[in-house]
C-alpha positions as CSV (number, residue, x, y, z in Angstrom):
1,M,158.8,73.0,137.3
2,K,159.1,75.2,134.2
3,K,156.3,77.3,135.4
4,I,157.8,78.0,138.9
5,L,161.2,79.0,137.3
6,M,159.3,81.3,134.9
7,A,157.3,82.8,137.7
8,A,160.9,83.3,139.8
9,A,162.3,84.9,136.8
10,L,159.3,87.5,136.3
11,L,159.6,88.2,140.1
12,V,163.1,89.0,139.8
13,A,162.8,91.2,136.6
14,G,160.0,92.9,138.2
15,A,162.1,93.9,141.2
16,S,164.9,95.0,139.0
17,I,162.6,97.2,137.1
18,A,161.6,98.8,140.2
19,N,165.0,99.7,141.3
20,A,166.1,101.0,137.7
21,E,165.4,104.7,137.3
22,G,164.9,106.5,134.0
23,Y,166.9,109.5,132.9
24,N,166.7,112.4,130.6
25,R,169.6,113.8,128.8
26,V,169.8,117.0,126.5
27,A,172.7,117.4,124.2
28,L,174.1,120.4,122.2
29,S,176.9,120.1,119.8
30,Y,179.4,121.6,117.1
31,D,179.4,119.7,114.1
32,M,182.0,120.0,111.3
33,Q,181.1,117.8,108.3
34,H,183.7,117.3,105.5
35,F,182.5,116.0,102.1
36,S,185.3,114.7,99.8
37,M,185.0,114.2,96.1
38,N,187.1,111.8,94.3
39,K,189.3,112.2,91.0
40,E,186.8,111.1,88.7
41,Y,184.3,113.7,89.8
42,T,186.9,116.8,90.1
43,G,189.3,115.6,87.1
44,A,192.2,116.8,89.4
45,D,194.8,114.6,90.9
46,K,194.0,115.7,94.4
47,S,190.8,115.0,96.0
48,A,188.6,118.3,96.5
49,G,186.3,118.5,99.7
50,R,183.9,120.9,101.3
51,N,183.3,121.6,105.0
52,L,180.3,122.4,106.6
53,N,180.1,124.1,110.1
54,G,176.9,123.5,112.1
55,F,175.2,122.5,115.3
56,G,173.3,119.4,116.7
57,V,170.6,119.3,119.3
58,A,169.4,116.1,121.0
59,Y,167.0,114.8,123.5
60,T,167.3,111.2,124.9
61,H,165.1,109.4,127.5
62,G,166.5,106.2,129.2
63,F,163.7,103.7,130.3
64,G,164.9,101.3,133.0
65,V,164.2,97.6,132.2
66,A,166.5,95.9,134.6
67,E,169.2,96.9,137.2
68,N,171.7,99.2,135.2
69,M,170.0,98.3,131.8
70,F,168.0,100.8,129.9
71,V,166.4,101.2,126.6
72,E,167.4,104.8,125.5
73,T,165.0,106.6,122.8
74,G,165.0,110.3,121.6
75,L,165.1,112.8,119.0
76,G,168.1,114.4,117.3
77,F,168.5,117.4,114.9
78,N,171.7,118.3,113.1
79,A,172.4,121.3,110.5
80,G,175.5,122.3,108.5
81,F,176.1,125.2,106.4
82,G,178.9,126.2,104.0
83,T,179.6,128.4,101.4
84,E,182.5,128.2,98.8
85,S,183.6,130.8,96.3
86,E,186.0,130.5,93.3
87,G,186.0,133.6,90.9
88,D,182.7,134.3,89.9
89,Y,181.3,131.1,91.1
90,K,179.8,130.9,94.5
91,Q,178.2,127.7,96.0
92,K,176.1,127.5,99.0
93,M,175.6,124.1,100.8
94,Q,173.1,123.0,103.4
95,N,172.7,119.6,105.0
96,M,169.9,119.0,107.6
97,N,168.9,115.6,109.4
98,F,166.7,114.2,111.8
99,K,167.5,111.0,113.7
100,V,165.5,108.8,116.1
101,P,168.0,106.7,118.0
102,V,167.0,103.5,120.0
103,N,169.8,101.9,121.9
104,Y,170.1,99.1,124.6
105,V,172.3,100.5,127.2
106,Y,174.3,98.8,130.2
107,R,175.2,101.7,132.5
108,F,177.8,101.6,135.1
109,N,179.7,104.0,137.4
110,V,183.6,104.9,136.7
């Protein structure tokens, strides 16, 4: 009996996978990153901070695993750049990172 139920479940899952279509997505974004320092670091009563302006680029592919259910994976890159001046002191900051997301997604229409 267990073998029959398992075979039926595999058959239904196979039919669902055939109905689920994969998709691709490309995203571009503006990123503003803020880094704040605490009182112990700055020696002042107020927290100081630095802002970095940057951009992000990402590609995602959704693999259909069942009806309206997907596993997403892809590659993303974010970069942030900033400069701060105070008197003769000038500081440049750069932050770059890559990410490889893996998500399990249930997709529905709104």
